[in-house]
C-alpha positions in Angstrom: 0.4 142.4 81.0 -1.9 144.4 78.7 -3.8 143.1 75.8 -1.4 144.7 73.3 1.6 143.3 75.1 0.1 139.9 75.0 -0.6 140.1 71.3 3.0 141.4 70.7 4.4 138.5 72.8 2.3 135.9 70.9 3.4 137.3 67.5 7.1 137.4 68.4 6.9 133.8 69.7 5.2 132.6 66.5 7.7 134.3 64.3 10.6 132.8 66.3 9.1 129.2 66.4 7.4 128.9 63.0 8.8 131.7 60.9 7.0 134.1 58.6 6.3 137.7 59.2 4.7 139.7 62.0 2.0 141.1 59.8 0.7 137.6 58.7 0.7 136.3 62.3 -1.2 139.4 63.5 -3.8 138.6 60.9 -4.0 135.0 61.9 -4.4 135.7 65.6 -6.9 138.5 65.2 -7.9 140.6 68.2 -7.4 139.6 71.8 -10.8 139.5 73.4 -10.8 140.6 77.0 -13.5 139.0 79.3 -14.7 140.1 82.7 -12.7 138.5 85.6 -16.0 138.0 87.5 -17.1 135.4 84.8 -13.7 134.3 83.7 -11.6 134.1 86.9 -8.9 131.7 85.6 -8.2 133.2 82.2 -9.8 136.4 81.1 -8.7 136.5 77.4 -9.3 134.6 74.3 -8.3 134.6 70.7 -9.9 132.8 67.7 -7.2 132.3 65.1 -8.0 132.1 61.4 -5.8 131.1 58.5 -4.5 127.8 57.1 -4.8 124.6 59.1 -1.1 124.7 60.0 -1.3 128.4 61.1 -4.3 127.8 63.3 -2.8 124.6 64.8 0.5 126.5 65.6 -1.4 129.4 67.1 -3.7 127.1 69.2 -0.7 125.2 70.6 1.1 128.4 71.5 -2.1 129.8 73.1 -2.4 126.8 75.4 1.2 127.3 76.6 1.0 131.1 77.1 -2.3 130.8 79.0 -0.4 129.0 81.8 2.1 131.9 82.2 -0.3 134.8 81.5 -3.8 133.8 82.4 -5.0 137.3 83.3 -4.4 140.5 81.3 -5.6 144.1 81.6 -7.1 146.4 79.1 -4.7 148.8 77.2 -4.6 152.3 78.7 -5.5 155.1 76.5 
């Protein structure tokens, strides 16, 4: 899975579970930061959501779940 695929997955899941629109959730999530696997062997990505307390809470709970299924991602090609 690539960084952009991960971000698309997260946004789709938030829209389905919480509602709202894709644009708002993209803003709340912000960019996916990719880390070197040498220093982050268990999970090489992170996100720091911003927004209302409810939005951040919803995003953080989802991130915990998705990390279990997709701990390692690759950089986008291009």
